[in-house]
MARKOL-937297 format. One record per atom (N, C-alpha, C, O, CB): residue in one letter; x, y, z. Coordinates in pm, whole numbers, padded with zeros to 5 digits, always signed. Glycine has a CB too. Example, Ala and Ser with C-alpha at 12.3 -4.5 7.8 and 13.67 -1.06 7.14 Angstrom:
A+01319-00569+00780
A+01230-00450+00780
A+01320-00330+00780
A+01424-00332+00846
A+01131-00447+00905
S+01285-00225+00708
S+01367-00106+00714
S+01290+00003+00787
S+01341+00114+00804
S+01408-00060+00572
% end
This chain:
M-02436+01048-00340
M-02314+01017-00265
M-02348+00925-00147
M-02443+00951-00073
M-02245+01148-00216
T-02271+00819-00130
T-02294+00724-00022
T-02262+00786+00113
T-02161+00854+00129
T-02211+00597-00043
D-02349+00763+00211
D-02327+00811+00347
D-02261+00698+00426
D-02322+00594+00450
D-02461+00857+00414
Y-02136+00720+00468
Y-02060+00617+00538
Y-02065+00634+00690
Y-01992+00566+00762
Y-01915+00619+00492
T-02149+00722+00739
T-02152+00753+00882
T-02182+00630+00967
T-02111+00602+01064
T-02255+00861+00910
E-02286+00556+00929
E-02325+00438+01007
E-02218+00330+00998
E-02187+00265+01098
E-02460+00383+00959
L-02162+00310+00880
L-02057+00210+00862
L-01936+00243+00948
L-01882+00156+01015
L-02016+00200+00715
F-01894+00369+00946
F-01780+00410+01027
F-01807+00387+01174
F-01722+00334+01246
F-01747+00558+01001
A-01925+00428+01221
A-01958+00416+01363
A-01957+00270+01409
A-01906+00238+01516
A-02096+00478+01391
H-02014+00181+01326
H-02019+00040+01364
H-01880-00022+01363
H-01844-00095+01454
H-02112-00037+01270
A-01803+00009+01260
A-01667-00045+01252
A-01582+00007+01367
A-01504-00069+01426
A-01603-00008+01118
D-01596+00133+01398
D-01518+00192+01507
D-01553+00127+01641
D-01466+00105+01724
D-01543+00344+01515
E-01681+00096+01660
E-01724+00029+01784
E-01660-00109+01795
E-01613-00148+01902
E-01878+00016+01788
L-01658-00183+01685
L-01599-00317+01686
L-01449-00313+01712
L-01397-00394+01789
L-01627-00388+01554
V-01380-00219+01648
V-01236-00207+01666
V-01203-00162+01808
V-01111-00214+01871
V-01176-00109+01564
T-01278-00065+01858
T-01255-00016+01994
T-01271-00127+02096
T-01192-00138+02189
T-01350+00099+02026
E-01374-00208+02079
E-01397-00320+02171
E-01284-00422+02162
E-01236-00472+02264
E-01532-00387+02140
A-01241-00453+02040
A-01137-00555+02021
A-01003-00510+02076
A-00924-00593+02122
A-01123-00588+01874
L-00975-00379+02071
L-00845-00327+02111
L-00847-00265+02249
L-00754-00193+02286
L-00797-00226+02011
S-00950-00292+02325
S-00961-00235+02459
S-00838-00268+02542
S-00798-00384+02554
S-01087-00288+02528
G-00778-00164+02600
G-00661-00182+02685
G-00529-00178+02612
G-00423-00180+02675
G-00672-00308+02757
R-00533-00174+02478
R-00409-00169+02401
R-00374-00025+02366
R-00462+00056+02337
R-00420-00253+02273
E-00245+00006+02369
E-00200+00137+02326
E-00209+00146+02175
E-00180+00050+02104
E-00056+00165+02375
T-00249+00263+02127
T-00253+00286+01983
T-00173+00410+01952
T-00148+00493+02039
T-00399+00300+01933
E-00132+00421+01825
E-00051+00535+01786
E-00079+00571+01641
E-00117+00486+01561
E+00099+00506+01806
N-00061+00699+01609
N-00085+00745+01473
N+00045+00789+01409
N+00131+00847+01476
N-00186+00860+01472
A+00060+00762+01280
A+00177+00811+01207
A+00162+00961+01183
A+00050+01013+01178
A+00194+00734+01074
D+00274+01029+01166
D+00271+01170+01127
D+00264+01174+00975
D+00367+01176+00907
D+00396+01248+01181
V+00141+01174+00923
V+00122+01161+00780
V+00189+01274+00703
V+00237+01253+00592
V-00025+01157+00747
L+00192+01392+00760
L+00251+01505+00689
L+00397+01480+00657
L+00451+01538+00563
L+00236+01632+00770
D+00462+01395+00735
D+00603+01365+00712
D+00626+01255+00610
D+00738+01239+00562
D+00668+01327+00842
V+00522+01180+00575
V+00544+01063+00490
V+00466+01065+00359
V+00499+00989+00268
V+00509+00940+00565
L+00365+01147+00348
L+00289+01150+00224
L+00372+01212+00112
L+00429+01320+00128
L+00158+01228+00243
R+00379+01144+00001
R+00450+01196-00116
R+00345+01245-00214
R+00280+01164-00281
R+00544+01086-00182
T+00327+01375-00223
T+00227+01430-00312
T+00296+01506-00424
T+00411+01547-00411
T+00129+01521-00237
S+00223+01524-00533
S+00280+01592-00649
S+00165+01647-00732
S+00057+01588-00736
S+00369+01496-00732
D+00189+01759-00797
D+00090+01812-00890
D+00094+01735-01022
D+00002+01747-01104
D+00114+01961-00916
D+00198+01658-01041
D+00217+01581-01163
D+00177+01437-01138
D+00214+01380-01035
D+00364+01590-01210
L+00102+01376-01229
L+00056+01239-01210
L+00173+01143-01189
L+00166+01056-01103
L-00026+01194-01330
A+00279+01158-01266
A+00393+01068-01255
A+00449+01067-01114
A+00492+00962-01064
A+00502+01107-01354
G+00449+01181-01048
G+00504+01192-00914
G+00421+01126-00808
G+00459+01126-00691
G+00521+01333-00880
R+00306+01070-00846
R+00221+00998-00751
R+00219+00847-00778
R+00142+00774-00716
R+00079+01052-00758
I+00302+00803-00869
I+00300+00662-00911
I+00417+00584-00850
I+00532+00628-00853
I+00304+00652-01064
D+00384+00466-00795
D+00486+00368-00756
D+00500+00271-00874
D+00412+00189-00898
D+00446+00291-00621
H+00610+00281-00945
H+00636+00199-01064
H+00671+00058-01017
H+00771+00039-00947
H+00752+00260-01154
T+00590-00040-01054
T+00587-00167-00982
T+00626-00287-01068
T+00584-00300-01183
T+00450-00189-00926
L+00708-00374-01009
L+00740-00503-01069
L+00754-00604-00955
L+00855-00605-00885
L+00870-00497-01157
L+00652-00689-00938
L+00648-00783-00827
L+00633-00927-00872
L+00609-01015-00789
L+00536-00747-00734
K+00648-00954-01000
K+00632-01090-01051
K+00748-01178-01007
K+00860-01132-00987
K+00621-01089-01204
A+00719-01306-00993
A+00820-01402-00948
A+00934-01416-01047
A+01046-01448-01007
A+00757-01537-00924
D+00908-01393-01175
D+01011-01411-01277
D+01086-01282-01310
D+01157-01276-01411
D+00950-01466-01402
A+01071-01180-01226
A+01147-01056-01248
A+01296-01085-01238
A+01341-01156-01148
A+01106-00947-01144
T+01373-01031-01332
T+01518-01053-01336
T+01592-00925-01297
T+01533-00818-01287
T+01561-01100-01476
A+01722-00939-01274
A+01804-00821-01242
A+01796-00719-01354
A+01790-00598-01328
A+01950-00862-01219
E+01796-00765-01477
E+01786-00674-01591
E+01654-00599-01590
E+01649-00479-01617
E+01802-00750-01723
A+01545-00671-01560
A+01414-00607-01556
A+01406-00503-01444
A+01345-00398-01463
A+01305-00713-01537
I+01466-00531-01330
I+01468-00435-01219
I+01547-00311-01258
I+01508-00199-01225
I+01528-00500-01091
A+01658-00330-01329
A+01738-00216-01374
A+01658-00128-01470
A+01662-00005-01460
A+01867-00265-01442
I+01585-00191-01561
I+01501-00116-01654
I+01392-00040-01579
I+01365+00076-01609
I+01437-00210-01759
L+01331-00106-01481
L+01227-00043-01398
L+01281+00084-01332
L+01216+00188-01334
L+01175-00143-01290
C+01400+00073-01274
C+01460+00187-01205
C+01490+00300-01303
C+01466+00417-01272
C+01588+00145-01133
D+01542+00266-01419
D+01576+00368-01518
D+01451+00438-01569
D+01451+00560-01591
D+01652+00306-01634
E+01344+00362-01588
E+01216+00421-01631
E+01163+00516-01524
E+01112+00623-01556
E+01113+00312-01661
A+01175+00475-01397
A+01124+00557-01288
A+01200+00689-01279
A+01140+00795-01258
A+01135+00482-01155
E+01331+00683-01295
E+01409+00806-01290
E+01376+00897-01408
E+01359+01018-01391
E+01559+00774-01289
K+01366+00840-01526
K+01338+00919-01645
K+01200+00984-01640
K+01182+01098-01682
K+01349+00831-01769
S+01103+00910-01588
S+00964+00958-01587
S+00929+01040-01464
S+00826+01107-01462
S+00871+00842-01596
G+01014+01036-01361
G+00986+01111-01239
G+00881+01048-01150
G+00804+01117-01084
G+00943+01248-01273
F+00879+00913-01147
F+00784+00844-01061
F+00824+00859-00913
F+00941+00882-00882
F+00774+00695-01099
A+00726+00846-00825
A+00753+00859-00682
A+00850+00752-00634
A+00943+00780-00558
A+00624+00850-00602
S+00829+00628-00681
S+00913+00517-00634
S+00912+00404-00734
S+00833+00403-00828
S+00866+00467-00497
V+01001+00309-00712
V+00985+00174-00769
V+00939+00085-00655
V+00980+00103-00541
V+01121+00121-00834
C+00853-00010-00688
C+00805-00106-00587
C+00847-00244-00632
C+00802-00293-00735
C+00650-00097-00568
V+00935-00307-00553
V+00995-00436-00588
V+00988-00529-00468
V+00968-00486-00355
V+01142-00418-00635
N+01005-00658-00494
N+01014-00754-00384
N+01141-00730-00304
N+01238-00672-00354
N+01010-00899-00438
T+01141-00775-00178
T+01254-00747-00089
T+01386-00801-00143
T+01491-00745-00114
T+01227-00804+00048
R+01381-00908-00220
R+01502-00964-00276
R+01577-00862-00363
R+01699-00868-00374
R+01467-01088-00358
W+01504-00769-00423
W+01562-00674-00517
W+01586-00535-00458
W+01628-00445-00530
W+01474-00662-00637
V+01559-00516-00331
V+01578-00383-00270
V+01723-00335-00282
V+01744-00222-00326
V+01536-00387-00124
P+01823-00414-00244
P+01960-00363-00257
P+01996-00324-00401
P+02067-00226-00423
P+02058-00467-00208
T+01947-00401-00498
T+01972-00369-00638
T+01912-00235-00676
T+01977-00153-00741
T+01916-00479-00729
A+01786-00213-00635
A+01718-00088-00667
A+01782+00030-00594
A+01796+00138-00652
A+01570-00097-00631
V+01820+00010-00470
V+01886+00117-00393
V+02015+00161-00463
V+02041+00280-00477
V+01917+00070-00249
E+02092+00065-00507
E+02217+00098-00575
E+02191+00168-00708
E+02258+00266-00742
E+02300-00030-00599
R+02094+00119-00783
R+02064+00176-00915
R+02011+00318-00905
R+02037+00400-00992
R+01964+00088-00988
L+01936+00347-00800
L+01870+00477-00786
L+01945+00574-00695
L+01895+00682-00665
L+01730+00458-00733
A+02063+00537-00652
A+02142+00626-00566
A+02163+00761-00634
A+02199+00768-00752
A+02279+00562-00532
G+02140+00868-00560
G+02158+01002-00613
G+02039+01057-00689
G+02046+01168-00743
G+02275+01003-00702
T+01929+00980-00695
T+01807+01028-00761
T+01701+01061-00656
T+01722+01038-00536
T+01754+00921-00862
D+01589+01114-00702
D+01477+01145-00611
D+01377+01031-00602
D+01277+01042-00532
D+01406+01271-00658
V+01403+00922-00671
V+01309+00809-00673
V+01329+00722-00549
V+01441+00678-00521
V+01327+00725-00802
M+01222+00698-00476
M+01229+00614-00357
M+01223+00466-00395
M+01180+00430-00504
M+01115+00649-00261
V+01268+00383-00303
V+01255+00239-00318
V+01149+00190-00221
V+01164+00200-00099
V+01392+00167-00293
C+01042+00137-00277
C+00931+00080-00199
C+00937-00071-00213
C+00977-00123-00318
C+00791+00136-00247
T+00897-00141-00109
T+00898-00287-00116
T+00775-00344-00048
T+00695-00270+00010
T+01026-00344-00052
V+00759-00476-00056
V+00642-00543+00001
V+00686-00651+00099
V+00787-00718+00076
V+00554-00604-00111
V+00611-00667+00207
V+00640-00774+00303
V+00512-00853+00330
V+00401-00800+00322
V+00699-00717+00435
G+00531-00981+00364
G+00415-01069+00382
G+00337-01083+00253
G+00216-01102+00254
G+00324-01015+00492
F+00408-01074+00142
F+00344-01063+00011
F+00346-01196-00061
F+00447-01266-00057
F+00414-00956-00073
P+00235-01234-00130
P+00110-01158-00146
P-00004-01203-00056
P-00115-01150-00067
P+00066-01167-00288
L+00020-01300+00034
L-00091-01359+00108
L-00119-01295+00244
L-00232-01299+00292
L-00065-01504+00128
G-00016-01236+00305
G-00033-01179+00439
G-00046-01283+00548
G-00080-01250+00661
G-00154-01092+00441
A-00018-01410+00514
A-00048-01520+00606
A+00073-01576+00679
A+00065-01682+00740
A-00114-01630+00531
M+00184-01505+00674
M+00303-01555+00741
M+00299-01520+00890
M+00219-01437+00933
M+00430-01497+00677
A+00386-01584+00969
A+00392-01556+01112
A+00423-01408+01134
A+00509-01353+01066
A+00499-01645+01180
P+00354-01343+01227
P+00374-01199+01248
P+00519-01160+01275
P+00565-01058+01225
P+00289-01152+01362
R+00591-01240+01353
R+00731-01205+01382
R+00817-01213+01257
R+00910-01135+01239
R+00788-01298+01489
A+00785-01308+01169
A+00859-01319+01043
A+00829-01201+00953
A+00919-01150+00886
A+00824-01450+00972
K+00705-01158+00951
K+00666-01043+00869
K+00738-00917+00918
K+00789-00838+00839
K+00512-01023+00871
A+00740-00899+01049
A+00809-00784+01106
A+00959-00788+01080
A+01020-00686+01051
A+00783-00776+01257
E+01018-00907+01089
E+01161-00920+01064
E+01195-00891+00918
E+01299-00831+00888
E+01209-01060+01103
E+01109-00934+00828
E+01130-00900+00687
E+01131-00749+00668
E+01212-00695+00593
E+01021-00965+00598
A+01040-00681+00738
A+01035-00534+00729
A+01163-00473+00784
A+01220-00382+00724
A+00913-00480+00806
R+01209-00523+00899
R+01330-00468+00959
R+01451-00485+00867
R+01529-00392+00848
R+01357-00536+01092
I+01464-00604+00811
I+01578-00632+00722
I+01574-00543+00600
I+01676-00485+00562
I+01579-00778+00680
T+01458-00532+00537
T+01453-00457+00411
T+01477-00307+00432
T+01535-00242+00346
T+01318-00478+00344
V+01433-00253+00545
V+01463-00112+00574
V+01613-00095+00600
V+01672+00005+00560
V+01381-00063+00697
S+01673-00192+00668
S+01818-00183+00692
S+01896-00190+00561
S+02009-00141+00553
S+01863-00296+00786
E+01837-00249+00459
E+01902-00258+00328
E+01870-00139+00237
E+01916-00132+00123
E+01860-00385+00260
G+01791-00044+00290
G+01769+00079+00217
G+01630+00109+00169
G+01609+00212+00105
G+01855+00079+00104
A+01531+00023+00197
A+01395+00051+00154
A+01343+00178+00219
A+01359+00199+00339
A+01303-00068+00187
D+01280+00263+00139
D+01225+00389+00190
D+01082+00374+00239
D+01038+00447+00328
D+01230+00495+00082
E+01008+00280+00182
E+00868+00257+00217
E+00840+00107+00217
E+00902+00031+00142
E+00773+00331+00119
V+00747+00064+00302
V+00713-00077+00314
V+00563-00094+00297
V+00484-00036+00371
V+00760-00134+00450
D+00524-00176+00200
D+00383-00211+00180
D+00362-00352+00234
D+00417-00448+00180
D+00342-00201+00028
M+00283-00365+00340
M+00260-00496+00402
M+00120-00545+00369
M+00027-00466+00357
M+00279-00488+00554
V+00106-00677+00356
V-00025-00737+00337
V-00084-00767+00474
V-00020-00831+00558
V-00018-00866+00250
I-00204-00721+00496
I-00271-00742+00624
I-00297-00892+00645
I-00298-00969+00549
I-00404-00662+00630
D-00318-00931+00769
D-00354-01069+00802
D-00500-01091+00759
D-00593-01075+00837
D-00335-01099+00956
I-00516-01127+00631
I-00650-01137+00573
I-00732-01243+00644
I-00849-01221+00677
I-00641-01168+00424
G-00672-01360+00667
G-00745-01467+00734
G-00787-01429+00874
G-00897-01463+00917
G-00661-01591+00738
G-00699-01360+00946
G-00734-01313+01080
G-00849-01215+01077
G-00938-01220+01162
G-00615-01250+01146
L-00847-01126+00979
L-00955-01028+00965
L-01087-01098+00935
L-01189-01067+00996
L-00922-00927+00855
L-01084-01192+00841
L-01207-01264+00805
L-01257-01350+00920
L-01376-01381+00928
L-01182-01352+00683
S-01166-01389+01010
S-01204-01470+01127
S-01252-01385+01244
S-01296-01438+01346
S-01086-01556+01172
G-01244-01253+01229
G-01284-01165+01337
G-01181-01151+01447
G-01213-01102+01555
G-01410-01212+01396
R-01057-01193+01422
R-00951-01185+01523
R-00881-01050+01510
R-00765-01041+01469
R-00847-01304+01507
L-00954-00947+01545
L-00910-00811+01517
L-00788-00769+01598
L-00703-00695+01548
L-01023-00715+01544
A-00777-00817+01720
A-00659-00784+01801
A-00533-00843+01738
A-00427-00780+01739
A-00676-00835+01945
D-00545-00964+01682
D-00431-01026+01615
D-00391-00945+01491
D-00272-00925+01465
D-00464-01170+01575
V-00489-00900+01418
V-00463-00819+01298
V-00392-00690+01337
V-00296-00649+01272
V-00595-00787+01222
Y-00440-00628+01443
Y-00378-00504+01492
Y-00233-00527+01532
Y-00146-00449+01494
Y-00458-00448+01611
E-00206-00632+01608
E-00070-00658+01654
E+00022-00689+01536
E+00140-00653+01538
E-00069-00775+01753
D-00030-00754+01434
D+00048-00783+01314
D+00091-00654+01245
D+00208-00638+01209
D-00034-00872+01217
V-00002-00562+01227
V+00030-00434+01164
V+00125-00353+01252
V+00223-00297+01204
V-00098-00352+01136
R+00094-00349+01380
R+00177-00270+01471
R+00321-00322+01475
R+00416-00244+01486
R+00117-00270+01612
G+00336-00453+01467
G+00469-00511+01468
G+00551-00469+01347
G+00670-00441+01360
G+00460-00661+01473
V+00489-00466+01231
V+00558-00422+01110
V+00589-00273+01117
V+00699-00231+01080
V+00474-00453+00986
V+00494-00194+01164
V+00517-00049+01177
V+00638-00023+01266
V+00722+00061+01233
V+00392+00021+01235
A+00647-00092+01378
A+00759-00073+01470
A+00890-00117+01407
A+00992-00050+01421
A+00734-00150+01600
A+00888-00231+01338
A+01009-00286+01279
A+01060-00201+01162
A+01180-00196+01135
A+00984-00428+01232
A+00967-00135+01092
A+01003-00060+00972
A+01052+00081+01000
A+01107+00146+00911
A+00886-00054+00879
R+01032+00131+01121
R+01072+00269+01147
R+01217+00295+01107
R+01304+00211+01133
R+01053+00302+01295
P+01244+00410+01043
P+01155+00525+01020
P+01077+00519+00889
P+01012+00617+00853
P+01235+00650+01023
A+01082+00408+00818
A+01010+00399+00691
A+00859+00389+00715
A+00815+00314+00803
A+01059+00277+00610
P+00780+00462+00639
P+00634+00453+00653
P+00581+00321+00598
P+00640+00262+00507
P+00567+00570+00581
V+00470+00277+00653
V+00410+00149+00616
V+00274+00172+00552
V+00191+00248+00602
V+00397+00057+00739
K+00253+00103+00439
K+00122+00100+00374
K+00061-00037+00400
K+00127-00139+00383
K+00132+00130+00221
V-00064-00040+00440
V-00131-00166+00474
V-00220-00206+00357
V-00318-00138+00325
V-00214-00152+00605
I-00187-00320+00293
I-00264-00370+00180
I-00382-00452+00233
I-00363-00549+00306
I-00174-00456+00085
L-00504-00411+00196
L-00624-00475+00249
L-00670-00596+00168
L-00736-00684+00222
L-00736-00375+00254
E-00636-00602+00042
E-00690-00699-00054
E-00842-00688-00056
E-00914-00780-00017
E-00646-00846-00017
T-00888-00573-00101
T-01029-00535-00091
T-01124-00631-00162
T-01240-00642-00122
T-01048-00398-00146
S-01078-00699-00266
S-01168-00789-00339
S-01213-00907-00254
S-01311-00973-00288
S-01100-00841-00464
L-01144-00933-00144
L-01178-01045-00057
L-01262-01003+00064
L-01301-01087+00145
L-01052-01113-00009
L-01290-00873+00076
L-01356-00820+00195
L-01489-00756+00160
L-01509-00706+00049
L-01265-00718+00264
N-01582-00758+00258
N-01703-00677+00242
N-01675-00536+00296
N-01567-00510+00349
N-01824-00742+00317
D-01771-00448+00282
D-01746-00308+00318
D-01715-00292+00467
D-01631-00210+00504
D-01866-00224+00282
E-01783-00370+00552
E-01755-00359+00695
E-01612-00402+00725
E-01545-00338+00806
E-01854-00444+00774
Q-01567-00508+00663
Q-01430-00555+00684
Q-01327-00456+00631
Q-01221-00438+00691
Q-01410-00691+00618
K-01358-00393+00520
K-01269-00288+00467
K-01259-00173+00567
K-01151-00122+00594
K-01319-00236+00329
A-01373-00133+00621
A-01376-00023+00718
A-01297-00060+00843
A-01219+00022+00893
A-01521+00011+00755
I-01316-00181+00894
I-01244-00227+01012
I-01094-00227+00986
I-01016-00181+01070
I-01290-00367+01053
A-01053-00278+00870
A-00911-00283+00836
A-00850-00143+00832
A-00738-00122+00879
A-00890-00353+00701
C-00923-00048+00777
C-00874+00090+00772
C-00855+00148+00912
C-00754+00212+00940
C-00971+00178+00693
L-00951+00123+00999
L-00942+00178+01135
L-00832+00111+01215
L-00769+00176+01299
L-01076+00163+01207
I-00808-00015+01191
I-00696-00084+01256
I-00564-00022+01209
I-00474+00001+01289
I-00698-00237+01226
A-00553+00004+01079
A-00431+00065+01025
A-00405+00201+01088
A-00290+00233+01120
A-00442+00079+00873
V-00509+00279+01107
V-00494+00410+01172
V-00438+00392+01313
V-00342+00459+01351
V-00629+00485+01176
R-00499+00303+01390
R-00460+00287+01531
R-00325+00220+01548
R-00260+00237+01651
R-00565+00207+01603
A-00282+00145+01447
A-00153+00076+01456
A-00036+00164+01411
A+00079+00122+01419
A-00156-00050+01373
G-00065+00285+01365
G+00041+00377+01327
G+00088+00366+01184
G+00195+00417+01150
G+00156+00357+01415
A+00009+00300+01098
A+00044+00294+00956
A+00030+00431+00893
A-00037+00519+00946
A-00044+00191+00882
A+00093+00447+00777
A+00090+00575+00708
A-00012+00578+00595
A-00065+00684+00560
A+00227+00608+00653
Y-00039+00462+00538
Y-00132+00451+00426
Y-00217+00325+00442
Y-00179+00232+00513
Y-00057+00448+00291
V-00331+00325+00375
V-00401+00201+00343
V-00397+00185+00191
V-00398+00284+00118
V-00549+00202+00397
K-00392+00062+00146
K-00373+00031+00004
K-00474-00075-00037
K-00505-00165+00042
K-00227-00018-00024
T-00526-00065-00157
T-00636-00153-00196
T-00596-00299-00212
T-00658-00387-00151
T-00694-00105-00324
S-00493-00328-00293
S-00476-00464-00342
S-00330-00501-00367
S-00243-00415-00382
S-00554-00482-00469
T-00307-00632-00371
T-00175-00682-00411
T-00160-00690-00562
T-00049-00684-00615
T-00150-00819-00350
G-00273-00703-00633
G-00269-00732-00776
G-00261-00880-00805
G-00263-00921-00921
G-00154-00662-00839
F-00253-00962-00698
F-00242-01106-00711
F-00359-01178-00646
F-00358-01301-00636
F-00112-01155-00652
G-00460-01104-00601
G-00568-01163-00523
G-00700-01177-00595
G-00804-01196-00532
G-00589-01084-00402
G-00697-01168-00727
G-00820-01188-00803
G-00904-01064-00821
G-01016-01073-00871
G-00901-01291-00737
G-00854-00950-00782
G-00927-00824-00800
G-00831-00709-00781
G-00718-00728-00737
G-01046-00813-00703
G-00877-00590-00813
G-00790-00473-00802
G-00862-00354-00747
G-00968-00366-00685
G-00731-00439-00937
A-00805-00239-00769
A-00861-00116-00715
A-00990-00077-00787
A-01003-00095-00908
A-00758-00003-00726
T-01083-00024-00710
T-01203+00039-00767
T-01218+00176-00704
T-01174+00199-00592
T-01330-00048-00743
A-01281+00266-00779
A-01303+00400-00725
A-01391+00395-00601
A-01373+00473-00507
A-01367+00490-00831
A-01487+00301-00600
A-01576+00289-00484
A-01498+00250-00359
A-01524+00304-00251
A-01685+00186-00511
D-01404+00157-00372
D-01324+00117-00256
D-01232+00230-00209
D-01215+00251-00089
D-01241-00008-00290
V-01174+00302-00303
V-01089+00415-00265
V-01169+00519-00190
V-01123+00574-00090
V-01023+00478-00390
T-01290+00547-00237
T-01377+00643-00168
T-01408+00597-00026
T-01400+00675+00068
T-01508+00664-00247
L-01444+00470-00011
L-01473+00415+00122
L-01351+00428+00212
L-01363+00472+00327
L-01517+00267+00111
M-01235+00390+00162
M-01113+00395+00243
M-01080+00538+00284
M-01041+00562+00398
M-00996+00334+00166
R-01096+00632+00193
R-01071+00773+00226
R-01167+00820+00334
R-01128+00893+00424
R-01084+00862+00102
K-01293+00778+00324
K-01391+00818+00426
K-01355+00760+00563
K-01376+00825+00665
K-01533+00772+00385
M-01300+00640+00565
M-01267+00575+00692
M-01144+00639+00758
M-01142+00658+00879
M-01243+00427+00670
V-01043+00673+00679
V-00919+00725+00739
V-00915+00878+00743
V-00828+00935+00809
V-00799+00674+00662
G-01006+00943+00673
G-01005+01090+00669
G-00873+01141+00617
G-00819+01091+00518
G-01033+01148+00808
D-00822+01243+00685
D-00692+01300+00646
D-00577+01240+00727
D-00463+01284+00715
D-00694+01451+00663
E-00607+01139+00810
E-00505+01083+00898
E-00403+00997+00824
E-00286+00994+00861
E-00569+01001+01007
L-00448+00928+00720
L-00362+00839+00644
L-00371+00869+00495
L-00466+00931+00448
L-00399+00694+00671
G-00269+00825+00422
G-00276+00827+00278
G-00353+00705+00227
G-00374+00609+00301
G-00136+00831+00217
V-00394+00711+00102
V-00462+00599+00037
V-00390+00569-00094
V-00365+00659-00174
V-00614+00632+00012
K-00356+00442-00114
K-00290+00399-00237
K-00382+00304-00312
K-00433+00207-00256
K-00154+00331-00207
A-00403+00333-00440
A-00484+00248-00527
A-00391+00164-00613
A-00304+00218-00681
A-00579+00332-00617
S-00409+00033-00610
S-00322-00055-00687
S-00399-00179-00730
S-00495-00220-00665
S-00197-00096-00606
G-00355-00236-00841
G-00421-00354-00895
G-00518-00315-01006
G-00625-00260-00978
G-00494-00429-00786
G-00482-00341-01130
G-00571-00316-01242
G-00574-00173-01292
G-00656-00139-01377
G-00706-00354-01206
V-00486-00087-01240
V-00479+00051-01289
V-00389+00049-01413
V-00267+00039-01401
V-00424+00151-01178
R-00450+00057-01530
R-00377+00035-01654
R-00373+00155-01748
R-00293+00158-01841
R-00436-00080-01726
T-00458+00255-01724
T-00466+00370-01814
T-00460+00500-01734
T-00480+00501-01613
T-00595+00365-01898
R-00432+00608-01805
R-00433+00739-01739
R-00572+00770-01683
R-00585+00830-01577
R-00390+00850-01838
Q-00676+00728-01757
Q-00813+00748-01710
Q-00836+00674-01578
Q-00897+00728-01486
Q-00913+00701-01816
D-00787+00549-01570
D-00798+00472-01445
D-00731+00548-01330
D-00790+00563-01223
D-00735+00332-01461
A-00610+00594-01354
A-00533+00661-01249
A-00601+00788-01204
A-00611+00815-01084
A-00392+00692-01298
E-00649+00866-01299
E-00715+00992-01263
E-00844+00967-01187
E-00881+01046-01100
E-00743+01074-01388
A-00914+00858-01220
A-01036+00824-01146
A-01004+00789-01002
A-01080+00823-00911
A-01109+00706-01213
M-00892+00720-00979
M-00852+00685-00843
M-00812+00808-00763
M-00847+00820-00646
M-00737+00584-00845
L-00741+00899-00825
L-00703+01023-00757
L-00828+01105-00723
L-00838+01162-00615
L-00607+01106-00844
A-00922+01109-00816
A-01046+01184-00792
A-01127+01124-00678
A-01199+01195-00608
A-01131+01189-00919
A-01115+00991-00661
A-01189+00923-00554
A-01123+00940-00418
A-01184+00909-00315
A-01201+00775-00585
G-00998+00989-00416
G-00933+01014-00288
G-00796+00952-00271
G-00738+00962-00163
G-01018+00966-00182
A-00742+00887-00374
A-00610+00827-00363
A-00500+00933-00364
A-00510+01034-00434
A-00587+00726-00476
D-00395+00907-00287
D-00275+00991-00289
D-00169+00932-00381
D-00089+01005-00440
D-00219+01008-00148
R-00169+00800-00392
R-00064+00729-00465
R-00128+00620-00550
R-00232+00565-00515
R+00041+00670-00369
I-00063+00590-00662
I-00107+00486-00753
I+00004+00381-00762
I+00121+00416-00779
I-00143+00544-00893
G-00032+00253-00753
G+00062+00146-00778
G+00030+00082-00911
G-00083+00038-00934
G+00059+00041-00665
A+00129+00077-01002
A+00101+00025-01135
A+00228-00026-01201
A+00337+00024-01175
A+00036+00133-01223
S+00211-00125-01286
S+00322-00171-01369
S+00319-00103-01505
S+00420-00099-01575
S+00318-00323-01386
A+00203-00051-01542
A+00186+00017-01671
A+00215+00166-01659
A+00159+00247-01733
A+00044-00005-01725
S+00301+00202-01566
S+00322+00343-01530
S+00366+00430-01646
S+00319+00543-01660
S+00424+00351-01421
V+00458+00380-01729
V+00508+00460-01840
V+00395+00495-01936
V+00383+00609-01980
V+00621+00386-01915
A+00312+00396-01967
A+00198+00420-02055
A+00096+00512-01989
A+00039+00598-02055
A+00132+00287-02095
I+00073+00493-01859
I-00022+00579-01787
I+00023+00725-01793
I-00056+00814-01824
I-00036+00533-01640
A+00149+00749-01763
A+00200+00886-01763
A+00195+00948-01902
A+00173+01068-01917
A+00343+00889-01711
A+00214+00863-02004
A+00213+00913-02142
A+00073+00922-02200
A+00052+00984-02305
A+00298+00825-02230
G-00024+00860-02132
G-00161+00863-02181
G-00186+00772-02299
G-00272+00801-02382
G-00197+01001-02218
V-00112+00661-02307
V-00131+00567-02417
V-00178+00433-02363
V-00171+00408-02242
V+00000+00549-02498
D-00227+00347-02451
D-00281+00217-02412
D-00169+00121-02372
D-00074+00101-02447
D-00362+00157-02526
A-00181+00063-02253
A-00079-00032-02206
A-00116-00176-02235
A-00035-00266-02212
A-00056-00015-02057
G-00236-00201-02284
G-00279-00339-02306
G-00327-00403-02177
G-00348-00334-02077
G-00166-00421-02367
G-00344-00534-02179
G-00396-00606-02063
G-00292-00626-01956
G-00172-00604-01979
G-00451-00740-02104
G-00338-00668-01838
G-00248-00692-01726
G-00323-00682-01596
G-00435-00631-01592
G-00132-00593-01727
D-00262-00732-01489
D-00328-00734-01358
D-00285-00618-01270
D-00364-00568-01190
D-00301-00864-01287
Y-00158-00574-01285
Y-00107-00473-01190
Y-00074-00345-01263
Y-00029-00249-01201
Y+00017-00525-01115
% end
C-alpha cells in the first residue's frame, strides 16, 4: 500500500503558504453525499456530448428514473429540460460548468453556476483552473473554486481535476484546495481530456481529502467491474454514460465516458 504521508504534508505546506491570509471553509459533507447500498444509486447517468438532442436527454432521464440512478449529468443548456422531465422523482439533476477546459474567466464560471442552480440544478460539477494549477498560481485556483461554491449555494460542488494532465503532487494540491474552498467532492475527469478515472487516482484523492469530501470517479468507467473497482478504491459516486449496462452487468462496448 502506498504511503501518502509525505505527499500530503508537502502539498499541504504549499497550499497553506499560497492561501496565507485567506479565509477557508468546509462543506458539510454529511448533508450532500448521496450514498446507496445499491450500485445504481451511486451513478450519475451522463450525457455531455455536443450533439446531444432533446430526445436523447429525455431518454437519459427516463433511464435514470427506471434504473434508480443518483442523478443525470447534463450540460447547463439541458438543465431545465431535465428538471421538468424528472419532476416528482428521486433522481437529481447534475450539471457541469467551465466544461470541459476549466479555462474560462472565473466570474463567468461562477455566473454559469448561479444561473444553472436557479434553473433547478441540484449539483454542480466544475472544471478546475487546470492552467492556473499547472502554472503554480494556487491562490487563483482557490478563488476560482471558491467563487463557484459561493455562486452555487445551496447546491454542492464537485471539483473536476482532470487527473490525466496532472502529476501526483498537483492532484494532491488540487484536492486540498477543493477542501479549503468549501467544495463537496473532488472528481477525476471530464472524459474529454485524453484520460479517465483510475483506481490509483481515486485512492490518492481519498487519502488527500479523508472523510471531509466525497470522491467521484468519471471517465472511462464502462463496466460493472470498473465501477466496483472505483468504489473499492474510495469513490462515493461514479460518472458514466454506460450506466444502464454497468448496472445490469453487461458489456457496453467502447467509449470515453
